N, C-alpha and C positions, 0 to 999 in steps of 0.2 A: 571650370566654366568660363573663366575669362579667355582662355585659349580658344574655346569653341566659338564664343562671340566674335573673337578677332578673326577667325576663319570665315565667319558669316560675312563680315564687312569686307574681307579680302575678295570673297566671291562676288560681292556687289561691285567692287572696284574693277575687277577684271571683266565683268559683263556689262558694265554701264555704258561703255563706248559703243557697243553693238546693239544697245536697246534704244527704244524711243523714249527720250526723257523730256519731251517738249511740253508736257502737261504742267500747268502751274499749280494744280490742286492735287493734294495727296490722294484724294479719293476718286479722281477722274480716271478710273481704270479702263484699259482697252477691253478687258474681259467683261462682257455683259450677260452672257448666256448662263443657264443653269448647269450644274455639274451632274452628269448622269453616271451611273455605275459606281462600283466601289472604288476606294482610293487606290487599292492595289492594281485594279484594272487600268486606272488612269496612268499610273506610273509605267506599267508595262508597255503601253502604246506610245510612250514618249521616245523619240529618236535620240534625244540628247540626255545627258546625265546631270546630276547635281554636283559634280566635281568631287571634292574631298569628302563630301557628306554621303557619298554612295555607300561607304562602309558602316554608316550608323544605322541601327535598327530604326524602323519607321516611327515607332512610338517615342523613341528618344528624340528623334528629329522634330516631332510635333511638340514635345515638351519644350524644346529650345525656342520654337516659334511662339509658344504661349508666354514664355518668359520675356521674349522681346516685346510683346504687346502688339496691338492692332496697327499702330502707325508704322512701326518699323517693319512688321511683317508685310504690310502693304507695299513697302518700297521694294521688297525682294521679288515681287512679280515681274520686275523689269530685267532680272538677270537672264532668264531663258525660259523656254516653254515648260521644262520640267519643274522649275520653281513655281511657275504660274499655276500648273495643275495642282501641285501640292498645296500651295497657299490659298488657292481658290476653293479648297474643300469646305463644304458646308459645316462640317462638325467643328472645324477650327473657329469659324466665325460665330457659330452658335455658342461656343465656349466664351468668346469675347462678349456676346450679347448677354449671356447669363451672368456675367460679372459686372453688369452695369446696375445703376440704381433702381431702374424699373423692373418689376418681377418678370421673369422669363415667360411664364405662362400667359401674361397679358401681352407681352411683345409678340409672342408666337400667334396668339389668337388674332391680334390686330393685323399683323402682316399677312396672314393667310385668309382673312375674312373681310377686312375693312379697307384695305389700301386702294381699292378701285373707286371708292365713293359709291354713289347710287347710280344704277342698280348694283347691289352687292354681288361680288363674284368670289368664289373660293379658289385660292391658289395653293395646290398641294406643295408640301415642303420640297419634294424632289424636282419641282419645276421652277424653283427660285434660286437665285444666288444670294446667300446671306451676306457674302462679302459686299455685294452691291447695296444690299439693304442697310448694312452697318454704315457704309459711307454716306448714304442718303440721310439716315437718321442723325448722323453727326452734324449735318448741315441744316437741319430743320430749325427754323427760327422759333424763339419762344413766343407763346401766344397768351393772350388774356382770356381767362375763362370766367364767364358770368352765368351762374346757375340761378335762373329766375326764382325757383322755389315756390312754395305756397305760403309758408308762415314767414320766412325770411330768405334773403338772397345771399349766396356765397360767391365770393370772387377771389381771384388770385392768379398767379403765374403758372403756366403749364409745366415748368421745370421744377416747381416746388412740390413737396410731399403732400401738402394739404392746403385748403383755402387760407388766404391770408387776412380776410376780412368778411364781415357780415353786415347786412343792412335790411331795411324793409324791401319786400319784393317789388319789382318795378311796376307791376300791375296796380299796387296800392301806394306807390311812392308819390309824395307831394300832394297837391290839391286834386282830389279825385274829380272835381268839376272842371279842371283844366283839360284842354284837348290832349288826346293820347300822345301825339307827337311831342308836344311841349313837355309832358311828364317824362317821357322816355329820354329826351335830350337832357333834361335836368338830372335824371337818374344816372345816365352814362357819364355826364360831366362830373358828378359826385364820385363815381367809382374811379375814374381816371385821376381825379384830384387826390383821393385817398391812396392810390397806388403810386402817385408821383410819377406819372408817365404821360407822354404826349399821345394823343389818340391816333396820330398819323404814323406811329412807329411799328406797331405790332398787329398781326391778324387777331381777330376776336371770335370766340365761340360763345354762342348764347344758347342756353337751354330754356325751352319755352314751357311754362307751367301747364299742367294737364287741366284744361278748362275748355268749355264750349266744344265738347268732343263728339257730339252727335253728327249724323250724316245729313242733317237738315240744311236747307239753303241758308238759313240765318246763321247757323254755327259755321258753315263753310265761309260765309262772308266775313264773320268776325275773325276767323283764323287768317284769312287773306289780308284783312286790314291790319291786323297786328304784325304780321310778317312784313308788310310794306312799310309800316311805321317804324319798325326796328331798323330795316335797311336804310330808310330815308334819314333817320336820326344819326346813325353811325356814319353813313357816307357823307352826310352833311358836316360831320366832324372830321372828315378826311381819313377815316379808317381804311387801310389798304385792302383788306379782305374780311368778309363776314361769313360765318357759318352758323345758321340757325336750325337747331334740331330739337325735336320733342324731348321733354324731360324723361318720358317713359322709355324712349328708344335709347337714350344715353345710359339710363339706369340699367337697362337690359345688357348693353355692351359691357358695363362694368362687371357684370356677372359672367362675362365671356360667353354670351349667347347672342345670336342674331334673330332667332325666332323663339316664340314662347308667349306666355301670358305673364305680364308684369303687374303685380299687385303692389301699388304704391299707397302706403298708409301715410298720408300727408298730414298737414297741420289741421286742416278743417274737414277734410273728407278722405275717403278711401276710394281709389279708382282701380278697376280691373281692366287692363288694356291688352287686347290681343295684338301681337306684332309678328309680322311675317317678313323675313329678310330685311329687317330694319324699318319696315313701313307699318305705321299704325293702321289697323284694319277698321276704319270707321264704318264701313258697310256691314261688317260682321256685328259691330256694336261694342261700345265701351260701357261697362256697368259701373255705376257710381253709388256710393253709400255716404250718407251724411253723418259719418262717424270717423273722426280723425284722432290724432294724438292729443289734441287739446281737450276733446271730450273725455278721454281717459284720465288725463291729468286733473281736470276739474272734478271728475267723479271721485278720484282718490282723495283730493283735498276735502270734499264733503264728507267722505267716510271718516277721515281723521277728525274732523270737527265734531262729528257725532260721538266720538270717543274722548272729546275734550282735549284733543291734540291740535293746537293751533299752530299753523305754519304761515309765516308772514309773506313768503314769496312763492310764486308759482314755479320759479326755478328750483327751489328746494324740493317741491313736490315732484317735479319732473326728475330730479336726481334720485329721489326715492323710487319712482316708477321704473327708471332705467336700471337700478342696481338691486332692487329687492323683489320686484314683482315678476310674475311668470304666468304662463298659461297652463292650466291643468289638463292632463290627458283625459280625465273623467271628472267633470265638475261635481256631480253628486257624491262621488266617492271622496273627493277632496274636502268636501264640507265636513266630513266625519273625522278628519285628521287634525292633528296639532301642527299648524304651519307657522307658528310664531317665529319671527326673526327680527333682529335689531340692526340698525345701520347708523353710522356716525356721519352726518352731512357736513359739508365744508363750512357752512355759514351758521347753522342753527343747532348743531349738536346731535345727540342721539334721539332716534325715534324707533319705536317698536311696532311692527305691523303684524297683523294676524291674518284673518280671512281676506283682508283687502289685497293681500299679495296676489291672489289668483282671481278674485272677483273683478279687479280692474281690467285685466285682459279679457275676461269672459264677456265683456260688453261687445267685443267684436263678433262674437257668435250669438249672443243673446242681448241685443241692444235694449230690450225693455227693462233689463236690470238697472240700467242707468237712466231710466225714464224716457228713453227714445222710442217713439212709437212709429209704426208704419215704415220701418226700415228693415230690410232683410239682413240676415246674418252673413258674415264674410264667406262661409262655406257655401251658402246658397248662391251668392253672387258669382263665386268662382265656378261652381258647377253649371250655372246658367250660361256663363261665357264659354265654357268648354263645349256645352251642347250646341251652342250657336256655331262655334268653329267646326265641330264635327259635321253639322248639317250643311254648312257652306261649301264643303269640299273644294277648298281653294286650289289644291293641286294634288298630284298623284300621291305624294308623301302625306300620309294621314296623321303622322305623329308630331307635327311641328308644334301643336298646341299643348302637348302633354308635359311640358316642363313649365312649372309655375315658379316665378322668381319673386321673392318678397323684398321690397325696398322701403326705406323710411326708418326713422329712429325707432318707432314703436315695433317695427318688423323684427327688431333684434331681441324681443322678449323671449326668454328661454321657453321651449315647448311649443311655440306658435306654429312652426313649420310642421312638426309631427302631428299636432292636433288637426291642423287644416287638412293635411294629406289624408288622415284617417276619416274625417268627416266627409270629404268630397268622395272618397271611395265608397262610403256608405250610401251616398245620394245617387251616384251614377251606376248604370248597369256595367257589368264587367267588360262588355264589348267596347265600351268607351273609356273606362277608367284604367284598364290594364296598361301598365307602363307609365302611368301618370306619377310624377313626383314633385315635391315642393322643396325648393332650396332657398336659402337666405343669402342675399347679397352681403358681402363682407364689409361694405362701406356705410351701411345704415342710412342716415339722413343725407350723407354726402355722396350717395351713389351716382347721381347724375353728374356731379362735378368730376368724379373719377372717370366716368365714361367719356366726358369731354377731354380730360387729360390724356386718356388712351388714344383718342382720335387725333389730338393735336400733336402727338409725338410720332405719328406714322411717318414712314419714309416718303410718302407721297403728299404729305400735308405742306402747304395749304392748297396745292393745285387741284387735287381730286375732290375736295370737300367744300371749298369756299367759293364765293362769288365776289367779284369786284364791281365797282360802280359801272364799269364799261359793260360787264356781262349781265347786269341785273335785269335788263329787259328780256333776256332769254330764259329767265326762270320764273315765268308767270305762275306755273303750277309746281308746288314743292311736294315731293313724294313723302316727306317725313311728317306731313300734317294730316 
């Protein structure tokens, strides 16, 4: 292998003088277009050869390039056109992208669906140069992600695997009687201080909590004021670029979807949000239920108290909910079963749960069990939203709303997706429900944060997604609101 690598570098040395080596950047390739046709077809049309490597089988040659790695492989494009055709092959650079920290399916989804910014456009794989994409992604600056949340806010670096800190959501931060701009500025200053970073150094992505979602003039005005206050606060702190996107849209992106119905089971409420090509369809209508994760946690605590099981902290109750509770496929049948299970909590020891295990999640479908009146069940809310989407006929493709994505910590309850899918199918006629499916976002309560992370690592970020202080006046109307 050492001899083979030596021959590679000898080939580079022989061809270097005849190639254009004026570029200062390793990734500023002359090649910008996509690779069409098979790799064998590309080699056949080359008029020059690869020198001593002509006698190597193509698969062996590609293995050598993989061993060299992306940086050294990129240098070989300067040898001759034959090397450029071979090294520019998409499969080689897909291999390099697959071996990075970020999951390949997220990278592929983002680069084929999100890289244009809004309006979203799909880029088929055969129309892209993944060598060029790899080079651009390597130069994308790290960003600060702030997920506004409903119960609490998550913030951290886009290059990290998970949020690095949590705090009160910025809508509730500080003195609620203070002007919104003052609260936001105080909140952002606190985040920057905790992250120990200057506000002028990195782009920032903000996820906006799902609130004031109706299509009324009052709600439109609130969303506009909130957006303007966020931009004013951050640009007043010299942030270089700002991207503000709905929490629902980012959560949908994290599930690798651009269209569908996002069911966000938040801290205080559950929102059913129709989204078409990244845009929240306010005109179709967002359905909201006053049942959230907190209500389920409080109900479980009350049920434990009735059995003389006293829990001192809501965090312990939430731990029990997330690790022991589930959603029954058939509630009445589940009541007849022995469902007792025990769990050892981190701070308060062992607890044994019985029917509370599935009664807690049943509140989502039968809110009256938890003493919540005049609130429809989750299956009714989703079915109502699907019917609205079907009636609206937003475009020729009628199936955009038939994928329902569950997000939020409570959305991870085992059995929830299957139960919801079954109940919605029972409520809707087959002409509408055929092909409808429910999937769970893998990131739970952090879904929007991971959606923002996906966007912030795109090869075209921040140019295609962010605005600067200079371009702020051109974005009076934001499509993500």
